[in-house]
N, C-alpha and C positions, 0 to 999 in steps of 0.2 A: 176522261173515260179510262184510259190505260192506267193512270195513276190510281184511280179508285180500285181497279181490278187488282193492282199490285198490293194495295193495302188489304184487300180481302184475302189475297193469297197468303200474305204474311200472318194475318189473324188465323187463317185456316191451319197453317203450319203449327201454331202454338196449340190451338184447340184440339187437334187430332194427334199430337205427339210426334210431329216431325222435327221441329226446331224450337228451342226455348232460348230466351235471352240468358246468357251466362251470369251466374251470381245474382239472380233476380231478387233473392231475399235481402240482398244488400244494395238494392236499386240498380243492379247490373254493372257491367264493365263494357265500355264502348268498343264496338268492333269485334266482340268475342261472343260466340254462340255455342250452345250445347245441342247435340242431336238426340232427340227423344226416341222412344221405343219403335215408332214407325220410321223415323228418320235414319236410325242406325241400320235398319234392315235395307232400306232403299239405297243408302250410301254403300253398304257392303255389296249389294247386287251390282251397282254401277262399277265398283272396283273390280268385281269378279268379271264383268263383261269386258272391261279394258284389259285385265291381266290375261284372260283366256285368248282374246283377240291378238294380243302382242306376243305372249310367250307360248301358249299352247298351240297356236295356229302357225307358228314360225319355228322351223328347226334351227335357225341361226340367230335366235334371240333368247337370252337367258335372264334370270332375275337376280336381284340384289336387294339387300336391306342394310343400308349403311347408317352409321351413328349420326345423331343430331349434332353432338359435340365433335368438332374436328380441330386439328391443329390450326391456330390463328393465321399461320403463313399461307394456308390454302386460300384464304379470302384476300390476302395481299396479291397472290399470283393470279387469282381470277379477276382482279380489278374491282372487287366489291368495296375494299377499304377506301380506295381513291375515287371511284366513279359510280358507286351505287347510290345515286342521289335523285331526289325529286325537287322541282322548284317550288318554294314555299312563299306565300304572301299572307300578311295579316291585315285585317281591317281595323283601323285605328279607333273607330267608333263602337263597333260591336264586340271588339276584342276577340273575334273568331279567326281561326287559321284555315287557309285553303291551299290546295294545290293549284298553282297558277295555270299550269297547262290544262287542267280539268275545267277551270273556269272558262278558258278560251275555247276549249272543245265544246262546252255547253253552248257558247254563242254560235259556233259553226253549225251545231245541230239545229239551232233556231233558224239560221239562214236557210238551211236545206229544208226545214219544216215549212217555211214561208213559200218556198218554191213548190213544194208538194201540195200546199193548200191552193195555190193558183191552178195547178193541174187538176185537182179534185173539183174545183168550182167550174172549170171549163168542161170537164167530163159530164157534169150534171147539166150544164147549159146546152151542150151540143148533142148529148145522148149517143145513139148508136153510130152517128156519123163522125164522132170525135176521133181525130188522128193524133194520138198522144205523142208519138215520136216527132211529128212535124211541129206540134205545139211546143214541146220542150226545146226544139232547135231554133224556133223563131220568135217566141214570145219574149218581149223586152224585159218584163219583170222576172220571169223565170231565169233568163240568161243572166240578169244582174245579180240575183240572189245566189245562183249556182257559182258564177265566176268569183264573187266576193268570198264565198266559202272556200273555194279552191285556193285563192290567193292567200287567205289568212292561214289555211292549213299548211301551205308550203313555207310561209314565213315562220310559223311556229316551229316546224320541223327543222328549219335552218338554225333558228335561235337555240333550240335544244341541243342540236349536234355541236354547235360552236360554244355551248354553255354561255350564251349571251343573255344574262339575266336582265340587263338594261332594256334590251329590245322586247323581251317578254313583258316587262312592265309597260313599255310603250304601247304594245298591242292592247293590253288591258285598258290603258287610258284612252287610246284612240277609239276603241269600241264602246267606251263608256260602260264597262261592265260593273254592275252593282252587286253588293253583298246579297245573295239570294234571300236571306232572312230579314235584314234590316233595310235594304235599299241604299245603303251608304256606298259612296264611291271614293272614300278616303282610305287609300291603300298605302302600306309600307313599300319599300323597295323589295324586289324579289330576291331570294337568296337560296342557296343549295341546302338540302337537308338529307343527311345520310339515314338510310332506312333500316340499318342493321341493329338488332338488339344485342347489347353486350352483357356479359356476366363474368364471374370470377371463378377460377379453378382453385379449389381449396378455400381457406378462410382468411387469407392475407390479400388485401386489396393492393392494386398496383398494376402497372403495365405488363409486368412479367407474368402475371397470372390471368391476363385478360383473354376471355373466350367470346365467341359469338354464337348466338342461336342461328342456325343455317338459314339464309334467306332463299335458298333453292336446294333441290335434291341433286341437281346435275353434278356438282363437284365431287360428291361421294362416289359417283360412277367413274369420273375421270381419274381420280387418284387410285382407284381399284382396277384400272384397265389391264395392267400387266398381270395382276393376280387372277382375274377372271379369265383372261385369254389363255394363260398357262394351264389352269386347272380344268377348263372345259375343252381345251384344244380347238377352240373355234378358229376358223379361217376368215379373213376379211373377204367380203363384207359380213359383219355380224353386229348385233345390238345387245345392249344391256338395259333392262327395264327396272324401274323402281317406283313404288308408291310410298309416300312419306310426308310427314309434317314439315312445313316451312314457316318462317316467322318474318314479318316485315312491320316495322314501326310506321305504319301508314299515317300520313298527316291527317287525312280525313277518311276514316273507315265509313263506308256508306252503302246505301242500296242493299240493306239486309245482308245476306251472306255473299253478295257479289264481291265486295272488297273488305277483307278481314285482316286482322293482325296475326292470327294463327289460322293456317289453312292447310289443305292437303293437295299435293301435286301427284300426277301420274305422268312420269317422264320416261322417255326411251331415247338413248343416245346410240346412233347407228354409225359405226366406224367403217369408213370406205377408203379406197385407194385415191390419193390426190389426183385431181383431174376428172374424177367421176362424180364429184359431189352434186353437181347441178342435175345430172341424170337421176340420182337417188332423191334429191330434193323434190323433183317433179313427181316421182313415183310415190313418195310418202305423202305429198299433198293429196294425191288421188286416193290413196288407201285410207287416210284419215277422214277425208270427206265422206267416203263410203261408209265408214264406221258410224259417223254421226247420222247419216241419212237412214240407217237401219232402224233408228229409234226416233227420228225427228223429221218432220216434213221438209222437203228440199227448199220450199219457198221461205223458210225461216232461217236458212243458212246462206252464208256467202263468204268469199275470200276477200281480204283487204290487205294489200301489200303495204309494208312499212315504208313510210316516207323518211324516217330517221332510224338508220341501222345502228344496232348496238356495236360496241367497240370490237366484239369478237366475230361479227357476222359479215358474210358477203351476199346474203339473200335472206329475206324474212317475210312471212305472211301470217296473218291471223285468220283462223276460222271464226267468223262472227255469227252470233245468234240474235234473233230479233226478240230481245227481252221486252217486258212491258215498258221499260224506259229507253228503248231504242236498240239498234244493232250495236253490240259490244263484244269484246274479245272473249272467246270460249277456249280456244287452243292456239298456241303458237307453234309454227314450224319454221325452223331456222337452219341455215347452212352456217355452221360455226367455224369453218376452216380448221386449221390445226392449232388455233390459239390456245385452247385450254391445256392440251397435252404438252405443248411446247413450253408454256408458262410454268407448269408444275415441274417439268424436267429441268428448266433453267434455274428456278429458285431452289429446288430441292437438291440439285446436283446429281439426281438419279436419272439414268437413261430410260426414257419411255418411248420405245419404238416397236415396230412390228417387222419381222422378216417375212417377206412375201415370196414363197417358193416358186410361184408362177413366173415372176420376173427376176428372181434371184437378187433381191434388193431389200435393204433396210430403209424404212421411212417412218415418219410420224403420220399416223392416219388423220384424215379429215373426218369431220363429224356432221351428221344431219340429225337434228334434234326434233322430237315431237313432245310437246309439253301441254297437258290439259289440266286445268284446275278442277279437282274432284268436286269442290263445293259449287263452283260455277256450273258444272255439268248437272249437279243435283238441282240447282235452281232452274236451269233451262228445261230439264225433264219435267219438273213440277209446273213451270209456267206454261209449257205446251200442253200438259195433261189436264190442267184445271179448267172445269167448265161448270156453268150454272144453267140449268135447263128445265123446261116444263116437261112433266111426265104425261104422256098421252093417256086419256081416259081415267086419270086419277083426280081425287077430290080432296079439298081441305089441305091439311099439313103435308099430305103425300103428293100434292100436285107439282111440287118443285123438288129438285134434288141438286146437290153439289156432287160432281163425280170427277175422279181423277182417272183419265183414260191412259193409264200407264201401260207400256208394253208388258204383257203378262209375265215375261221372264224377269222383269225388273221390279214388279210389284212386291211390296213388303210381305204381304200375306197372300198366299196363292189360293186359298180356299177357306170358306167359313162353313161350319156345320150348324144348322139351326133346326131344333125341334119346332113343329108348327105351333105347339102350345107347351107350356112348362109344367102344367099340373097333372099330366098323365104319365105315370111312372114308366109304362112300357115304351112310350115315345122317347122320354129322356134317356132311358137305359139303352135303347137302340141308337140314339144319336151319339151317346158317349162311346158306344162300341165302334161306330163309323169313324168318329173323331180319332180314337186311339189307333185305328188302322191307318188313317191318312197322315197323322203326324210323324210317322216313320219315314215318310217320303218328301214332305215339304212343310213349310211353316203354315199352320192352320190356326183358326180361332174358333172357339165354341161360344155361342151366344144364345141365351134363352130369355133375356130380359126384354120386355115391351112387345108390342104387336109386331108381326112378321114384316110389315111394310117399313116400320121404323128401323128394324134391324137391317133390312136391305139398304136403307139410306146410309146407315153408319158404315157398312162395308163399301158402298159406292164412294163415300167420302175419303176412305183411305186407299182406294184403288184396287180392292180385292176383285180379281177377275171372275171368280166362280163362287156361287153359294149353293150348298147342298141342303135341301129341306127334307126333314124326316116327318112324314105324316101318317095317317091311319092306314093308307094303302101300303106303306112300307112294311107294316106289321104283317100284312096279308101275303105279300108276294116278293119282299126284299128288293123293291125298287124305290128310287128317290127322285125328287125333282132337282135338276141342276139348272141354275139360272146364270146366264151370261151377262156380265156387267154392262157392256156398251149398248147392246141391243135390247137388254132386259128379256130376251127370249128364254122360255123355259121348256126343257125337254125331260121326258121320263126315261130313266136308264136304270140298269141293274146296279146294285151296290158293288158287285164284283168288277164293274167297269169304271168306277169313279177314279181310282188311282191311275189307271192307264190314260184316261181321257184328260185329266188335269195335268198329269206329268207331260204328256205329249204337247199339250197346248201352252204350257209354261216353260218348256225346255229352252235353255239358253242357246241351244244349237239353232233354234228358229231364227234368231237375229244374227248369230255368228255366220250362218250360211250366206 
């Protein structure tokens, strides 16, 4: 059911201009996508929502836009050259390549899924008298599935931390994991695979000219710490925010735009006094979850602590969203200690410290990071908004609609102007006049093709929150019908009120508050 829903969502994205397969005329390029006319507007609105929440709403957070190309030693200092790896495994029969940890995580999901099915069956059987908590704590099958999932998850985390490829292979064999496509269990040994793309500086190949496409935006912030602090005169605690492209040579790019080789990150590095990092870590967990809940139902979000901490972290948690393929990472919040600034200071030979006038002391700041994938945020927003429903009292083709229930401030188009018919010059002229007035304030569409019901359906499908219809009464008294997307309720208002009403209801301040 969820898989079918996801397929329909992906098809909808292409049909209505949200996301296209990249290079499609050449049969596409795996794990790379282009954002269409509606997609680029939605994505820009998501980025604006993040930027305003981070920079505009905080006096002690400033912005940055660092280069994609950076000195190759930056990636040596950060640990990416030596430790930015994923465990890779090939199937000898299908010749397909997989991330070994993702295969195992898929089996863990199946175990948890079996436990949930037992709970669902029991809930149907016992009805209102069902005690879910007691059932989960006492039912042998639920306990068996749940405990096995926990055990495998812990073992995988330990193997990843120790880079024990042999044990990861042993888990695959013991769980009898098969190639999802061919069913074959004939696997190679597991080996490490570095995820960075490399390129050359200039036209002479060789190690001396080797550069990397950045695998994350964070390092551009760290190497600019001293520049930003001096020019903005910020005092700790303060943050630096950045939105930018990053590149990872994913073994298996999958699940549409969830895992891509070229993607966009929205990251903020918050610099704090050593010893206060856990206090700020908890504060940023709370702030970031509130940001998500302003546009996403709380029941579709949860925290998941990391079992396997990265080499730079002393605490890490993911904000997970309930995608059509299960709860997956949307944002990471990490306490990065002083690893990054110290590493760059040591390798570059340049002093990167902060003088704290409150305690009269120089120190290397600790860092709390918040990092959200813009593309994953885009997918979560669309997944939550996409709905197929019956329209009350409608007949024939108009009896069903696909609607994107986007937060009005995030919607690509804020308002559509529709003359009730297109062959009446006075209606079309008036509609054009209203459209020209509205487009000064927000992105609008003008549409006169097809019956009015069909035009409403098109606007519902791209998430337009308001449609303004120009009819014969408009000519008489300068009033229009304004239709609200979700309720489909229609009100009669003066033309002079349209800008104010739409602007107030689609203002980004509504969700920033």
